[in-house]
C-alpha positions in Angstrom: 24.8 -6.7 19.4 21.5 -5.8 20.9 18.7 -8.3 20.9 15.4 -6.8 19.8 12.2 -8.5 20.8 9.1 -8.2 18.8 6.0 -7.3 20.7 2.6 -8.8 20.0 0.7 -5.6 19.6 -2.7 -7.2 19.1 -2.9 -10.2 21.3 -6.1 -11.4 22.9 -6.0 -9.3 26.1 -5.1 -6.2 24.1 -8.0 -6.5 21.8 -10.4 -7.0 24.7 -9.0 -3.9 26.4 -9.4 -1.8 23.2 -13.0 -3.0 22.9 -13.8 -2.1 26.5 -12.3 1.4 26.0 -14.3 1.9 22.8 -17.5 0.8 24.6 -16.8 3.3 27.4 -16.0 6.1 25.1 -18.9 5.8 22.6 -21.5 3.8 24.6 -23.6 0.9 23.4 -26.0 2.8 21.3 -23.3 4.6 19.2 -21.2 1.6 18.3 -23.7 0.1 15.7 -23.9 3.5 14.0 -20.1 3.7 13.9 -19.8 0.2 12.5 -22.5 0.9 9.9 -20.6 4.0 8.7 -17.3 2.0 8.6 -19.0 -0.7 6.5 -20.5 1.8 4.1 -17.1 3.5 3.7 -15.4 0.2 3.0 -18.1 -0.7 0.4 -17.8 2.7 -1.3 -14.0 2.3 -1.5 -14.3 -1.2 -2.9 -16.9 -0.1 -5.5 -14.7 2.9 -6.5 -11.6 0.7 -6.9 -13.6 -1.8 -9.0 -15.0 1.1 -11.1 -11.4 2.3 -11.9 -10.5 -1.2 -13.0 -13.6 -1.6 -15.2 -12.8 1.8 -16.8 -9.3 0.6 -17.6 -10.6 -2.6 -19.1 -13.1 -0.6 -21.2 -10.4 1.7 -22.5 -8.2 -1.3 -23.4 -11.1 -3.0 -25.2 -11.8 0.2 -27.2 -8.1 0.4 -28.3 -8.2 -3.2 -29.4 -11.4 -2.7 -31.4 -9.8 0.3 -33.1 -6.9 -1.8 -34.3 
């Protein structure tokens, strides 16, 4: 049998290295814009998923009222 070791892909030094590479690629001025865009995208996704759930609840309530 072969023994497979799990690798810690996101340990402390790896995260720091990734952050340094991102800083070098995009520069200090561009990172806040990227994070802002990421936050807005996450917020829109969350709002859209909540909207779908509220539409389902409204449809179920209408069916109950019809009965």
